[in-house]
C-alpha angles and dihedrals in degrees: 000000000000139000092312091066095056113112113246127318096109097167098050089047092050091050094049096042091051091050090048094049093047093045089240103122113153117239093238133024133189110209103201127185146087121320117267099024098111107274096131091038091056092044090056090043090055090050091051092048090053093050103031114131096204108040137045117227091354137057135244097205091219109070121097094261094048092049093047093049092049091049093046095245104110115119093217099048123066126184110200122203133153111293117257110289093010129112098204141047105245133219089247090059091050092049089053090053091049090052093049094048089059093057118095112264120243088217135353112344140334104253132190123186116193112198121206095013091185089071091068106109118230096265089051092051092048090049090052091057092077091059092044092051096043106025115192116244115273094013131130127194122194121189115196120200140156090217136005096228094096094053126086114252089237090057094047094048093056095054129075105238120227114189119217115195130201114280116253115266093237092055092054092045089050092050093049094048097043104032101027096032094229120157118252089246092056096038097054100064092038091052091046093051092047089072091220095312115127089191090056092045092055091052097047122098113203098218093042089047093054092051094043094051091048090057092045091049091051089052093052093045092049094062111105134167113277096011097116095160091063089049092052093045093048093049092048092049095051100041098072095111137002090241092054093046092047093051091050093049091047088056092046088057090053090048095054090040089057092046090051094048093048092044090057103033104024086216129116100204097099098041121122097203094054094159089058095053094120092055090046090053091050094049099040106071113182115258139060109014095191095110090052091050090050092050091047090052091048091052092050090048091050091051091052092050092050089049087057089054097251117158104292097206093052092046091052092045090055092049094047092046090054092048092048095048092049092064 
């Protein structure tokens, strides 16, 4: 067990291990990067390394402290998520964390991991500022987020940012073929569509993915200037849940990414949607890629607004209207 067994994320691990070994851990970190690439895993690994009974600056995974942290039952380590049935992390939850961080630790440090931090509502974020500005002794706060857009600038500025990148395609393919016993033929498109997220790759079903993308592509291709009813219908159909909307927008980003790459390179080697290469060729005429860049930016912005719990239907309507009018 230990840091060496963690999948990918070499640079963040090196940064955190060096800080741990030199006794120079920051009081608050912002782990920033795509979902499913190991941010929470590494946060919990750091907590285990701090509290491990058997190893210094690493963790065994088997001692009482390591087992209790992994199971969520350690008195010094708190993982904060939205309460059951709630969409946000409330000010009451943050106040409970602040109170706990000021207690004396049984071993190591008092640690709180907030994931996803962007689900803290504004009162909760403002309440957290006091702890960020005046951290209790022997405390560690880790905020986990896919993007920083939903966090107040004052919160972001008081955390040390650690960037987590997408995992390499070959690593995900290797994991799927060796650990999940998928064939290379099945693993390749799933890994490509995961956008470097092992968590996403493990959730994707190849046949379901093919059908889902076909429907999404039909939606995007059906948008035309002046056809507002199609825009409204598409937004209504895809706004049923935040998870559904987020998955769709994640794919839209891959779609415009592929269009942009093919527009510039006229090569298919780096495309994510490899099975849609003919459609990509047809819709990516060589020339000025500004409209593709604009659409890519609009899709990323829509994803960030939905992450902040804005009205999904209205966000999607605005995106689809922009896409339609750009044609």
